[in-house]
MIKEPA-600403 format. One line per 10 residues: for each residue x, y, z of N, C-alpha, C, CB. Coordinates in Angstrom, 1 decimal, padded with zeros to 4 digits. Atoms other than C-alpha are relative to their C-alpha. Glycine has a CB too. Layout:
<recs>
X,Y,Z,X,Y,Z,X,Y,Z,X,Y,Z  ...
</recs>
This chain:
<recs>
000.8,-001.1,000.0,000.0,000.0,000.0,000.9,001.3,-000.1,-000.9,000.1,001.3  -000.8,-001.1,000.0,001.4,003.4,-000.9,000.2,000.9,001.3,-000.4,000.8,-001.1  -000.5,-000.8,-001.2,003.2,005.2,002.0,-000.1,-000.8,001.2,-000.7,001.3,000.3  000.1,000.8,-001.1,002.7,002.2,004.4,001.2,-000.9,000.1,-001.2,-000.5,000.1  -001.2,001.0,000.2,005.6,-000.1,003.2,-000.6,-001.3,000.2,001.1,000.3,000.9  000.6,001.0,-000.3,002.9,-002.8,003.5,-000.6,-000.6,-001.4,-000.9,000.2,001.0  000.7,000.6,001.2,001.7,-005.1,000.6,-001.5,-000.5,000.3,000.8,-001.1,-000.7  001.5,000.6,-000.1,-001.9,-006.4,000.2,000.0,-001.1,001.1,-000.5,-000.6,-001.6  000.2,001.1,-000.9,-001.3,-009.5,001.8,001.1,-000.3,001.2,000.0,-001.2,-000.9  -000.9,-000.2,-001.1,001.1,-008.4,004.5,-000.6,000.5,001.0,000.9,000.7,-000.1
000.2,-000.7,-001.4,001.0,-007.4,008.1,000.7,001.2,000.2,000.4,-000.8,001.1  -000.8,-001.3,-000.5,002.2,-004.1,009.6,000.4,000.0,001.3,-000.8,001.3,-000.1  -000.4,000.0,-001.3,004.3,-004.1,012.6,-000.2,001.2,000.9,001.4,-000.3,000.0  000.1,-001.2,-000.9,003.4,-001.7,015.5,001.4,000.6,000.5,-000.9,-000.3,001.2  -001.3,-000.4,-000.3,006.5,000.4,016.0,000.3,-000.1,001.5,000.1,001.3,-000.4  -000.3,000.2,-001.3,006.0,000.3,019.8,000.0,-001.2,000.6,-000.7,000.5,000.5  -000.2,001.5,-000.8,005.6,-003.4,020.6,000.3,-001.0,-001.2,-001.7,-000.5,000.9  -000.6,001.0,000.8,006.8,-005.0,017.4,-001.0,-001.2,-000.3,001.3,-000.5,000.7  001.1,001.1,000.1,003.5,-007.0,017.2,-000.9,000.6,-001.3,-000.9,-000.1,001.5  000.8,-000.6,001.3,001.2,-007.1,014.0,-001.4,000.6,000.7,-000.5,-001.4,-001.1
001.0,-000.8,-000.5,-001.5,-004.6,014.6,-001.4,-000.6,-000.8,000.3,001.6,-000.2  001.4,000.4,000.5,-005.2,-005.9,014.3,-000.5,000.8,-001.1,-000.9,000.0,001.1  000.6,-001.0,001.0,-006.7,-005.0,011.1,000.8,000.2,-001.2,-000.3,001.4,000.6  -001.0,-000.5,001.0,-003.6,-004.6,008.8,000.4,-001.4,-000.8,001.4,000.7,000.7  -000.1,001.3,000.9,-003.7,-008.5,007.7,-001.0,-000.4,-000.7,000.3,-001.1,000.6  001.2,000.7,000.6,-005.7,-010.8,005.6,-000.2,000.4,-001.3,-001.2,000.1,000.8  000.4,-000.3,001.2,-006.9,-009.1,002.6,000.3,001.3,-000.5,-001.3,-000.2,-000.1  -000.4,-001.3,000.5,-006.4,-006.4,000.3,-001.0,001.2,000.4,000.0,-000.2,-001.6  000.7,-001.0,-000.3,-007.8,-003.2,001.3,-000.5,-000.1,001.5,-001.1,000.1,-000.9  000.3,-000.1,-001.5,-008.0,-004.0,005.1,000.1,001.3,000.4,001.0,-000.8,000.9
000.0,-001.2,-000.8,-008.3,-001.2,007.6,001.4,000.3,000.6,-001.1,-000.1,001.2  -001.3,-000.3,-000.6,-005.3,000.5,008.9,-000.1,-000.3,001.5,000.5,001.4,-000.2  000.1,000.1,-001.4,-004.4,-000.5,012.6,000.2,001.3,000.8,001.0,-000.8,000.4  -000.2,-001.3,-000.8,-004.6,002.1,015.1,001.1,-000.3,001.3,-001.5,000.6,000.6  -000.8,000.4,-001.0,-002.0,002.6,017.6,-000.5,001.0,001.2,001.6,000.1,-000.4  000.4,-000.9,-001.1,-002.6,004.0,021.2,000.8,001.5,000.0,000.3,-000.8,001.3  -000.6,-001.3,000.2,-002.0,007.8,021.3,000.8,000.2,001.2,-001.0,001.2,-000.3  -001.0,-000.1,-001.1,000.8,009.0,023.5,-000.9,000.7,001.2,001.4,001.1,-000.5  000.6,-000.6,-001.0,-000.2,009.8,026.8,000.2,001.7,000.1,000.4,-000.8,001.2  -000.4,-001.2,-000.2,-000.5,013.6,027.7,001.1,000.3,001.0,-001.0,000.7,000.2
-001.1,-000.4,-001.0,002.5,015.0,029.5,-000.4,000.7,001.2,000.8,000.9,-000.5  000.3,-000.7,-001.2,002.2,016.0,033.2,000.8,001.2,000.1,000.1,-000.8,001.1  -000.7,-001.2,000.0,002.9,019.6,033.2,-000.8,000.7,001.6,-000.3,000.9,-001.8  000.4,-000.5,-001.3,002.7,021.4,036.8,000.9,001.2,000.2,000.1,-001.1,001.2  -000.6,-001.4,-000.3,003.5,025.0,037.8,001.0,-000.3,001.1,-001.1,001.0,000.5  -000.9,000.3,-001.1,006.7,024.8,039.9,000.6,-001.2,000.1,-000.5,000.1,001.2  -000.5,001.3,000.3,007.6,021.4,038.6,001.5,000.0,-000.4,-000.8,-000.6,-001.1  -001.3,000.2,000.3,011.4,020.2,038.2,000.0,-001.3,-000.7,001.0,000.0,001.3  -000.1,001.1,000.8,012.2,018.2,035.5,001.4,-000.6,-000.5,-000.8,000.3,-001.1  -001.3,000.4,000.7,015.1,016.1,034.1,-000.4,-000.3,-001.5,000.8,-001.2,000.7
000.3,-000.1,001.6,014.9,016.6,030.4,001.1,-000.5,-000.9,-000.3,001.5,-000.4  -001.0,000.5,001.0,016.8,014.8,027.7,-000.5,000.0,-001.3,000.4,-001.4,000.2  000.4,000.1,001.4,016.8,014.8,023.9,001.2,-000.4,-000.7,-000.5,001.4,-000.5  -000.9,000.6,001.0,018.7,012.6,021.5,-000.1,000.1,-001.4,000.0,-001.4,000.1  000.2,000.0,001.7,019.6,012.6,017.8,-000.8,-001.1,-000.4,001.3,-000.1,-000.9  000.7,001.1,000.8,017.5,010.6,015.5,001.0,-000.8,-000.4,-000.9,000.5,-001.4  -001.0,001.2,000.5,019.1,007.3,014.9,001.4,000.1,001.0,000.5,000.3,-001.6  -001.1,000.0,-000.7,021.6,008.3,017.7,001.2,000.9,-000.7,000.4,-001.4,000.3  -000.8,-000.6,000.8,023.1,010.7,015.2,000.6,001.3,000.9,-000.7,000.4,-001.3  -000.4,-001.3,-000.7,025.2,013.9,016.4,-000.9,001.1,-000.3,001.3,000.3,-000.4
000.8,-001.3,000.1,023.2,016.9,017.3,000.8,001.3,000.3,-001.3,000.0,000.9  -001.0,-001.1,-000.1,026.4,019.0,018.1,001.4,-000.4,-000.8,000.2,000.3,001.5  -001.3,000.3,000.9,029.2,018.7,015.4,001.2,000.8,000.5,-000.3,000.4,-001.6  -001.2,-000.7,-000.5,031.4,021.5,016.8,-000.3,000.9,001.1,000.6,000.9,-001.1  000.1,-000.9,-001.2,031.8,024.2,019.6,-001.3,001.1,-000.7,001.7,000.8,000.4  001.2,-001.0,000.4,029.5,026.5,017.3,-001.2,-000.2,000.2,-000.1,000.3,-001.2  001.3,000.5,-000.1,026.7,024.3,017.4,-000.4,000.0,001.6,-000.1,-001.6,-000.7  000.5,000.1,-001.5,026.9,023.9,021.2,-000.2,001.5,000.4,001.2,-000.7,001.0  000.3,-001.5,-000.4,027.3,027.8,021.6,-001.3,000.7,-000.4,001.1,000.8,-000.5  001.5,-000.3,000.4,024.2,028.2,019.5,-001.2,-000.5,000.8,-000.3,-000.4,-001.4
001.1,000.5,-000.9,022.2,025.8,021.6,-000.1,000.7,001.2,000.3,-001.5,000.4  000.0,-000.9,-001.2,023.2,027.6,024.7,-000.7,001.4,-000.1,001.4,000.2,000.5  000.6,-001.2,000.5,022.0,030.8,023.1,-001.4,000.0,000.2,000.4,000.3,-001.3  001.5,000.1,000.1,018.7,029.6,022.4,-000.6,-000.7,001.4,-000.5,-001.1,-001.5  000.4,000.5,-001.3,018.5,027.9,026.0,-000.3,001.2,000.9,001.0,-001.0,000.6  000.3,-001.4,-000.6,019.2,031.2,027.4,-001.3,000.8,-000.3,001.0,001.0,-000.5  001.4,-000.6,000.4,016.3,032.7,025.5,-001.3,-000.6,000.5,000.0,000.0,-001.5  001.2,000.8,-000.6,013.8,030.1,026.3,000.0,000.3,001.8,000.3,-001.7,-000.4  -000.1,-000.1,-001.3,014.9,030.4,030.0,-000.6,001.4,000.5,001.5,-000.3,000.4  000.2,-001.4,-000.4,014.6,034.3,030.0,-001.6,000.2,-000.4,001.1,001.0,-000.9
001.7,-000.3,000.5,011.0,034.3,028.1,-001.0,-000.6,000.8,-000.3,-000.5,-001.6  001.0,000.8,-000.6,009.6,031.7,030.1,000.0,000.0,001.7,000.1,-001.4,-000.5  -000.4,-000.1,-001.4,011.2,032.5,033.5,000.3,-001.4,000.7,-001.2,000.6,000.7  -000.5,001.3,-000.5,012.6,028.9,033.9,001.4,000.1,000.8,000.1,-001.0,-001.4  -001.2,000.0,-000.8,015.2,028.0,036.4,000.7,-001.3,-000.5,-000.3,000.1,001.5  -000.8,001.1,000.2,018.0,025.8,034.9,001.1,-000.2,000.9,000.4,000.0,-001.3  -000.6,000.1,-001.1,019.7,024.4,037.7,001.4,-001.1,-000.4,-001.2,-000.6,001.2  -001.1,000.8,000.6,022.2,021.7,035.7,-000.1,-000.2,-001.4,000.0,-001.2,000.6  000.1,000.4,001.5,022.9,020.9,032.1,001.4,-000.7,-000.3,-000.3,001.3,-001.0  -001.3,000.4,000.5,025.4,019.0,030.3,-000.4,-000.4,-001.5,000.8,-001.2,000.9
000.1,000.6,001.3,025.8,018.6,026.3,001.0,-000.8,-000.2,000.0,001.0,-001.1  -000.6,001.1,000.3,026.9,015.5,025.1,000.4,000.3,-001.7,-000.9,-001.3,000.5  -000.2,-000.3,001.5,027.7,014.9,021.2,-001.4,-000.6,-000.6,001.4,-000.9,-000.6  001.3,000.2,000.4,024.3,013.1,020.4,-001.3,000.1,001.0,000.1,-001.3,-000.6  001.1,-000.1,-000.8,022.1,014.0,023.3,000.4,001.2,000.9,-000.3,-001.3,000.8  -000.4,-001.0,-001.1,021.8,016.6,026.1,-000.8,-000.2,001.2,-000.2,001.5,-000.4  000.7,000.0,-001.3,020.6,016.8,029.7,-000.2,001.3,000.4,000.8,-000.8,001.0  000.4,-001.3,-000.7,018.7,019.8,031.5,-000.7,-000.5,001.3,-000.9,000.9,-001.1  000.7,000.0,-001.3,017.5,020.0,035.1,-000.7,001.3,000.1,001.0,-000.2,001.3  000.6,-001.5,000.3,014.9,022.8,034.7,-001.1,-000.1,001.1,-000.8,000.2,-001.8
001.1,-000.1,-000.8,012.2,024.0,036.9,-000.8,001.0,-000.6,000.4,000.3,001.3  001.0,-000.7,000.7,009.2,025.6,035.5,-001.1,000.7,000.8,-000.6,-000.9,-000.9  000.9,-000.5,-000.8,007.1,028.2,037.3,-001.4,-000.1,-000.5,000.3,001.2,000.4  001.2,000.1,000.7,004.3,027.9,034.8,000.0,-001.6,-000.5,-000.1,001.1,-001.2  000.2,001.5,000.5,003.0,024.5,033.3,000.2,000.3,-001.4,-001.5,-000.7,000.4  -000.3,-000.5,001.4,004.8,025.1,030.1,001.3,-000.8,-000.4,000.2,001.8,000.0  -001.3,000.6,000.3,007.6,022.5,029.8,000.0,-000.4,-001.6,000.3,-001.3,000.9  000.0,000.3,001.4,006.3,021.3,026.5,000.1,001.1,-001.1,-001.2,-000.8,-000.2  -000.2,-001.0,001.0,006.0,024.6,024.7,001.3,000.5,000.1,-001.0,001.1,000.2  -001.3,-000.3,-000.1,009.3,025.5,026.0,001.0,-000.6,-000.9,000.2,-000.1,001.3
-000.8,001.2,000.9,011.1,022.4,024.7,-000.3,-000.1,-001.4,-000.4,-001.4,000.6  000.2,000.2,001.3,009.2,022.6,021.5,000.9,001.2,-000.7,-001.6,000.0,-000.4  -000.8,-001.3,000.5,010.7,026.2,021.0,001.4,-000.4,-000.1,-000.2,001.4,000.9  -001.6,000.1,-000.1,014.3,025.1,021.9,000.3,-000.9,-000.9,000.7,-000.4,001.4  -000.5,001.0,000.9,014.5,021.9,020.0,-000.6,000.4,-001.4,-000.5,-001.6,000.5  000.5,-000.4,001.4,012.4,023.3,016.9,000.9,001.0,-000.6,-001.3,000.6,000.1  -001.0,-000.9,000.4,014.6,026.4,016.6,001.3,-000.6,-000.3,000.1,000.9,001.0  -001.2,000.5,000.2,017.7,024.6,017.0,000.2,-001.0,-001.1,000.4,-000.5,001.1  000.1,001.0,001.2,016.9,021.8,014.6,000.0,000.7,-001.2,-001.2,-001.0,000.1  -000.1,-000.7,001.6,016.2,024.2,011.7,001.2,000.7,000.0,-001.4,001.1,-000.4
-001.4,-000.6,000.1,019.3,026.2,012.5,001.0,-000.9,-000.5,000.4,000.7,001.2  -001.0,000.9,000.4,021.2,023.1,012.5,000.1,-000.5,-001.4,-000.1,-001.1,000.9  000.1,000.3,001.4,019.9,021.9,009.3,000.3,000.8,-001.0,-001.1,-000.2,-000.4  -000.3,-001.1,001.0,020.4,025.2,007.6,001.6,000.1,-000.1,-000.7,001.6,000.4  -001.3,-000.1,000.1,023.9,025.4,008.7,000.9,-000.9,-000.6,000.4,000.2,001.1  -000.6,001.3,000.5,025.0,021.9,007.8,-000.7,-000.6,-001.3,-000.2,-001.0,001.1  000.5,000.5,001.5,022.8,021.5,004.6,-000.8,-001.3,000.4,001.4,-000.4,-001.2  000.8,001.3,-000.2,020.7,018.7,006.2,-001.4,000.3,-000.3,000.2,-000.5,001.5  001.6,000.0,000.2,016.9,018.0,005.8,-000.4,-001.2,001.0,-000.5,-000.3,-001.6  000.5,001.1,-000.9,014.7,015.9,008.0,000.2,000.2,001.3,000.6,-001.3,-000.2
-000.1,-000.1,-001.5,014.4,015.3,011.8,001.4,-000.1,000.4,-000.9,-001.2,000.6  -001.4,-000.1,-000.8,017.5,016.1,013.9,-000.3,-000.9,001.4,000.4,001.9,000.6  000.4,001.0,-001.2,015.7,014.4,017.0,-000.8,-001.0,-000.2,-000.5,000.5,001.0  000.6,001.3,000.2,014.5,011.0,017.5,-001.6,000.1,000.6,001.1,-001.2,000.7  001.2,-000.2,-000.5,011.5,012.3,019.4,-000.3,001.5,000.5,-000.1,-000.9,001.1  000.1,-001.4,-000.5,010.1,015.5,020.9,000.8,000.3,001.1,-001.3,000.3,000.4  -000.9,000.0,-001.1,011.8,015.1,024.3,-000.5,-000.9,001.0,000.3,001.3,000.5  000.3,001.0,-001.2,012.0,012.9,027.3,000.1,000.7,001.1,000.8,-001.1,000.2  000.0,-000.6,-001.3,011.1,014.2,030.7,-000.2,-000.9,001.1,-000.9,000.9,000.1  000.1,000.8,-001.2,011.3,012.7,034.2,-000.3,001.0,001.1,001.4,-000.7,000.3
000.2,-000.8,-001.0,009.8,014.5,037.0,000.7,-000.3,001.3,-001.3,000.0,000.1  -001.0,000.2,-001.3,012.0,014.9,040.0,-001.0,-000.3,001.2,000.9,001.6,000.4  000.9,000.5,-001.0,010.2,013.0,042.8,000.4,000.0,001.5,-000.2,-001.4,-000.4  -000.4,-000.3,-001.2,012.2,013.7,045.9,001.4,000.6,000.1,-000.2,-001.0,000.7  -001.3,-000.7,-000.3,015.2,015.3,047.6,001.2,-001.2,-000.4,000.1,000.6,001.7  -001.1,001.0,000.2,017.4,012.1,047.0,000.2,000.1,-001.5,-000.5,-001.5,000.5  000.0,000.1,001.5,016.4,012.0,043.3,000.7,001.3,-000.6,-001.6,-000.2,-000.6  -000.6,-001.2,000.4,017.3,015.7,043.0,001.5,000.2,000.2,-000.7,001.0,000.6  -001.3,000.0,-000.3,020.5,015.4,044.7,000.8,-000.8,-000.9,000.3,-000.4,001.3  -000.9,001.0,000.6,021.7,012.5,042.7,-000.1,000.5,-001.5,-000.6,-001.7,000.1
-000.1,-000.6,001.4,020.6,014.2,039.4,001.2,001.1,-000.2,-001.4,000.8,-000.4  -001.0,-000.9,000.3,023.0,017.0,040.0,001.4,-000.5,-000.1,-000.1,000.9,001.0  -001.3,000.6,000.5,025.9,014.9,039.6,-000.1,-001.0,-001.0,000.7,-000.7,001.2  000.2,001.0,001.2,024.5,012.1,037.4,000.0,000.8,-001.3,-001.5,-000.7,000.1  000.1,-000.8,001.0,024.0,014.9,034.8,001.5,000.4,-000.5,-001.0,001.2,000.3  -001.4,-000.4,000.4,027.6,016.4,034.8,000.8,-001.1,-000.1,000.6,001.1,000.9  -001.0,001.3,000.3,029.1,012.8,034.9,-000.2,-000.8,-001.1,000.0,-000.9,001.1  000.3,000.7,001.3,027.7,012.0,031.7,001.4,-000.3,-000.8,-001.1,001.0,-000.9  -001.4,000.1,000.9,031.2,012.6,029.7,000.9,-001.2,000.6,001.0,001.5,000.1  -000.8,000.9,-000.7,032.9,010.4,032.6,-000.5,-001.4,-000.4,-000.1,000.3,001.4
000.6,001.6,000.2,030.6,007.3,032.1,000.1,-000.1,-001.6,-001.8,-000.2,000.7  -000.2,000.2,001.6,031.0,007.9,028.1,001.6,-000.3,-000.1,-000.5,001.5,-000.9  -001.4,000.1,000.2,034.8,007.7,028.5,000.6,001.0,-000.6,000.2,-001.1,-000.7  -000.6,-001.1,000.6,035.5,011.0,027.1,000.9,000.9,000.8,-001.0,000.6,-000.6  -000.9,-000.6,-001.0,037.1,012.5,030.2,000.0,-000.8,001.3,-000.5,001.5,000.3  -000.1,000.9,-001.4,038.2,011.2,033.7,-000.7,000.7,001.0,001.5,-000.4,000.6  000.9,-000.6,-001.0,036.6,014.0,035.7,-000.9,000.8,-000.5,000.5,000.6,001.0  001.1,-000.9,000.4,033.6,016.2,035.3,000.6,001.4,-000.4,-001.1,000.2,001.1  -000.6,-001.3,000.3,035.8,019.4,035.4,000.8,000.0,-001.3,000.9,000.4,001.0  -000.6,000.1,001.3,037.6,018.1,032.3,-001.0,000.4,-001.1,000.5,-001.4,-000.3
001.0,-000.2,000.9,034.3,018.8,030.4,-000.5,001.4,-000.1,-001.1,-001.0,000.4  000.1,-001.5,000.0,033.8,022.3,029.1,-001.6,000.1,-000.1,000.8,000.7,-001.5  001.6,-000.3,000.6,030.0,021.7,028.0,-001.1,-000.4,001.1,-000.4,-000.9,-001.5  001.0,000.2,-001.3,028.2,021.3,031.5,000.2,001.0,001.0,000.1,-001.5,000.8  000.1,-001.0,-000.9,027.3,023.3,034.3,001.0,-000.2,001.2,-001.4,-000.1,000.3  -000.9,000.3,-001.1,029.9,021.7,036.7,001.1,000.9,000.4,000.6,-001.1,-000.2  -001.2,-000.8,-000.5,032.8,024.2,036.5,-000.7,001.3,000.4,001.3,000.1,-001.2  000.6,-001.2,-000.3,030.4,027.2,036.8,-000.6,-000.3,001.4,-001.1,000.4,-001.1  000.5,000.4,-001.4,028.8,025.4,039.8,001.0,000.1,001.1,-000.6,-001.4,000.1  -001.0,000.0,-001.0,032.1,025.2,041.6,000.8,001.2,000.0,000.7,-001.2,000.0
-000.6,-001.3,000.0,033.1,028.6,040.6,001.4,000.0,-000.8,000.2,000.5,001.3  -001.1,000.0,000.7,035.8,027.6,038.3,-000.1,000.7,-001.4,000.5,-001.4,-000.1  000.2,-000.8,001.5,034.3,029.3,035.0,-001.1,001.0,000.5,-000.6,-001.1,-001.4  000.8,-001.0,000.0,032.1,032.3,034.7,-001.5,-000.7,-000.1,000.3,000.9,-001.2  001.4,000.7,000.0,028.2,031.3,035.4,-000.8,000.7,-001.2,-000.8,000.2,001.6  000.8,-000.5,001.3,026.0,031.6,032.1,-001.1,000.7,000.7,-000.5,-001.2,-001.1  001.3,-000.8,-000.4,023.1,033.9,032.5,-001.1,-001.0,000.2,-000.3,001.2,-001.1  001.2,000.8,000.0,020.6,031.2,032.1,000.1,-001.2,001.3,-000.2,-000.7,-001.5  -000.2,000.9,-001.1,022.2,029.0,034.9,-000.2,000.6,001.3,001.2,-000.6,000.0  000.3,-000.4,-001.4,020.9,029.1,038.4,000.9,-000.9,001.0,-001.7,-000.2,000.3
-000.6,001.1,-000.7,023.4,027.7,040.9,-000.4,000.2,001.6,001.8,000.0,-000.3  000.5,-000.2,-001.3,022.0,028.9,044.3,-000.6,-001.2,000.7,-000.9,001.2,000.0  000.9,001.1,-000.5,019.4,026.2,044.6,000.7,-001.2,000.1,-001.2,-000.3,-000.7  -001.1,001.3,-000.1,021.8,023.3,044.1,000.9,000.1,001.0,000.9,-000.1,-001.2  -001.0,-000.3,-001.0,024.5,024.8,046.2,-000.7,-000.1,001.4,000.7,001.4,-000.2  000.7,000.1,-001.5,022.0,025.2,049.2,-000.5,-001.4,000.3,-001.2,000.9,000.2  000.3,001.4,-000.7,021.3,021.3,049.3,001.2,-000.2,000.8,-000.3,-001.3,-001.1  -001.0,000.5,-000.8,024.7,021.2,050.6,000.7,000.9,001.1,001.0,-000.3,-000.8  -000.6,-000.8,-001.0,025.6,024.2,052.7,-000.6,001.4,-000.2,001.6,000.0,-000.2  000.4,-001.4,000.0,024.3,027.8,053.5,001.2,000.8,-000.4,-000.7,000.4,001.3
-001.1,-000.7,000.3,027.8,029.1,053.1,000.3,-000.5,-001.7,001.4,-000.3,001.3  -000.2,000.5,001.3,028.4,029.2,049.3,001.6,-000.7,-000.2,-000.2,001.4,-000.9  -001.1,000.7,000.3,032.0,028.5,049.3,000.2,-001.3,000.4,001.0,000.6,000.4  000.1,001.3,-000.8,031.7,025.6,051.7,-000.8,-000.9,-000.9,-000.7,000.2,001.4  000.9,000.8,000.7,028.7,024.3,049.4,000.6,-000.4,-001.3,-001.2,000.8,-000.1  -000.8,000.2,001.3,031.0,024.4,046.2,000.9,-001.2,000.4,000.9,001.3,-000.5  -001.1,001.2,-000.4,033.7,022.2,048.0,-000.9,-001.1,000.2,001.0,000.4,001.4  000.6,001.3,-000.1,031.1,019.9,049.2,-000.6,-000.7,-001.4,-001.1,000.1,001.2  000.6,000.4,001.5,029.4,019.6,045.6,001.1,-000.6,-000.7,-000.4,001.2,-000.9  -001.1,000.5,000.6,032.8,019.2,044.0,000.3,-001.5,000.6,001.2,001.0,000.3
000.0,001.4,-000.6,033.3,016.1,046.6,-000.8,-000.9,-000.3,000.0,000.0,001.1  001.4,000.7,000.0,029.9,014.8,046.1,000.1,-000.6,-001.6,-001.4,001.1,000.3  000.1,000.2,001.4,030.5,014.8,042.2,001.4,-001.0,-000.2,-000.1,001.5,-000.9  -001.0,000.8,000.3,034.0,013.3,042.4,-000.1,-001.5,000.6,001.2,000.7,000.6  000.2,001.2,-000.7,033.0,010.6,044.9,-000.9,-000.9,-001.0,-000.6,000.3,001.5  000.7,000.8,001.0,030.5,009.4,042.1,000.8,-000.4,-001.2,-001.2,000.6,-000.3  -000.9,000.4,001.1,033.1,009.5,039.4,001.0,-001.1,000.5,000.8,001.3,-000.4  -000.9,001.1,-000.3,035.5,007.3,041.5,-000.6,-001.1,000.4,000.9,000.3,001.0  000.8,001.3,000.0,032.9,004.9,042.2,-000.3,-000.7,-001.2,-001.3,000.2,000.6  000.1,000.6,001.3,032.3,004.5,038.6,001.3,-000.4,-000.5,-000.7,001.0,-000.9
-001.3,000.6,000.4,036.0,004.1,038.0,000.5,-001.2,000.7,001.1,001.1,000.2  -000.4,001.3,-000.7,036.4,001.5,040.6,-001.0,-001.2,-000.6,000.0,000.2,001.8  000.8,001.2,000.3,033.3,-000.5,039.3,-000.1,-000.4,-001.5,-001.3,000.3,000.6  000.1,000.1,001.6,033.8,000.1,035.5,-001.3,000.2,-000.5,000.5,-001.3,-000.5  001.1,-000.5,000.8,031.2,000.3,032.9,-001.4,-000.7,000.8,000.1,-000.6,-001.7  001.1,000.6,-000.8,027.9,000.0,034.9,-000.9,001.2,000.4,000.6,-000.9,001.4  000.9,-000.9,-000.4,025.2,002.1,036.5,000.9,000.9,001.0,-001.3,-000.6,000.7  -000.3,-000.9,-001.3,026.3,005.3,038.7,-001.0,-000.3,001.0,000.0,001.6,-000.3  001.2,000.4,-001.1,024.8,004.4,042.1,-000.9,000.9,000.1,000.4,-000.1,001.4  001.3,-000.8,-000.1,021.5,005.7,042.5,-000.8,000.3,-001.2,000.2,001.2,000.6
000.7,-000.6,001.2,020.7,006.6,038.9,-000.9,-001.2,-000.6,001.3,000.6,-001.2  000.8,001.1,000.7,019.2,003.0,037.7,000.3,000.2,-001.5,-001.7,000.2,000.4  -000.2,-000.4,001.5,020.8,004.0,034.3,001.3,-000.6,-000.7,000.2,001.7,-000.1  -001.3,000.3,000.6,023.2,002.3,032.1,000.7,001.4,-000.8,-000.2,-001.3,-001.3  -000.8,-001.2,000.5,026.0,004.9,030.9,-000.4,000.3,-001.3,001.6,-000.3,000.1  000.4,-000.5,001.4,024.9,004.7,027.2,-001.5,000.3,-000.1,000.4,-001.0,-001.1  001.4,-000.3,000.0,021.3,005.4,028.0,-000.2,001.5,000.6,-000.9,-001.1,000.8  000.1,-001.1,-000.5,020.6,009.0,028.1,-001.2,000.1,001.0,-000.1,000.9,-001.1  001.3,-000.2,-000.8,017.1,008.4,029.8,000.0,-000.8,001.6,-001.4,-000.6,-001.1  000.1,000.6,-001.2,017.2,007.5,033.6,-001.4,-000.5,000.2,000.5,001.0,001.2
001.3,000.7,-000.7,014.4,005.2,035.0,-000.2,000.6,001.3,000.2,-001.8,000.3  000.4,-000.3,-001.1,012.7,006.6,037.8,-001.2,-000.6,000.4,000.1,001.1,-000.1  001.3,000.8,-000.4,010.3,004.2,039.7,-001.1,000.8,000.6,000.3,-001.1,001.0  001.1,-000.6,-000.6,007.1,005.1,041.0,-001.0,000.8,-000.7,000.4,000.7,000.9  000.8,-000.9,000.7,004.1,007.0,039.9,000.2,001.6,000.2,-001.2,-000.4,000.3  -000.3,-001.6,000.0,004.6,010.7,038.8,-001.1,000.5,000.6,000.2,000.6,-001.4  001.1,-000.9,-000.5,002.6,013.0,040.7,000.3,001.4,000.2,-000.4,-000.5,001.2  -000.3,-001.4,000.1,002.3,016.6,040.4,000.0,000.5,001.4,-001.0,000.9,-000.9  000.1,-000.7,-001.4,001.9,017.2,044.3,001.5,-000.1,000.4,-001.2,-000.8,001.1  -001.3,000.2,-000.7,005.5,016.2,044.8,000.9,000.8,-000.6,000.4,-001.2,000.0
-001.2,-000.6,000.8,007.0,018.7,042.5,-000.2,001.5,000.1,000.2,-000.5,-001.6  000.2,-001.6,-000.2,005.9,022.2,043.5,001.2,000.6,000.9,-001.5,000.3,000.8  -001.1,-000.7,-000.9,008.3,024.6,045.2,-000.5,001.1,000.8,001.1,000.7,-000.9  000.7,-001.1,-000.9,007.9,027.2,047.8,000.3,001.4,-000.6,000.6,-000.2,001.5  -000.1,-001.4,000.7,007.9,030.9,047.1,001.4,000.4,000.0,-000.8,001.1,000.7  -001.3,-000.4,-000.2,011.3,031.1,048.3,000.9,-000.6,-001.1,000.5,-000.3,001.4  -000.7,000.6,000.9,012.5,028.7,045.5,000.8,-001.1,000.6,000.8,001.0,-000.6  -000.4,001.2,-000.5,013.4,025.9,047.9,-000.7,-001.2,-000.2,000.3,000.1,001.1  000.8,001.0,000.0,012.2,022.4,047.5,-001.0,-000.1,001.1,000.9,-001.1,-000.1  000.9,000.2,-001.2,009.1,021.7,049.7,000.3,-001.5,000.4,-001.6,000.3,-000.4
-000.2,001.5,-000.5,008.9,018.5,051.7,-001.0,-000.8,-001.1,-000.6,-000.2,001.8  000.6,001.0,001.0,008.2,015.8,049.1,-001.0,-000.9,000.7,001.2,-000.8,-000.7  000.9,000.7,-000.7,005.1,014.0,050.1,000.1,-001.7,-000.8,-001.5,000.8,-000.2
</recs>
């Protein structure tokens, strides 16, 4: 059948479960199988998300430093326009990670703008056509202080787990060096919230955060290729698994910008 890749006497596999879709087999002119629609994203004012996006077929989405700088410019625009808080980030080669807090329920619109504008610019610059990203984006709602704390080092340790560097500080394209005061803080990055998880004194908080991240890197080096403790994620997978039901009432923040007690 034109456009389906399915002949009259063939069946068509569902891309989600690789099983034959009822209604696509048997006779010529059979009906098209219907796939279950994607569930709506849970969006909540004050929610904190771990957001990841990967290149289509795992292709590169950042070819060089100019690509990365352009992406960070666009991220800064989205953060400014929507009043987001970006607490941690890391740009890899074929995917990226963000830890963002959204005062309004607008994670979808913001990510659509960020990925859409960047993809068009990337294709224009490199003379490409078609999809740059494999999906809209993947998001995990932060479900507790332990989850939040672990994400602050999981994200910046991605280059270590990928074998690109030995320590988080060697990777230029993450929030780590700005967080510990070794590089200027980008305008879109908020460091006070993460540092407040470690100590009220900023200098001591930076030292403790650096020790926390290095402890994770050291554990990974000792254990070899495998999950970083607390992430339940293989190092080659950009999407961490977070168990439990996602619940909006766990994700709101106080007016002071600090995490509430997670219920």
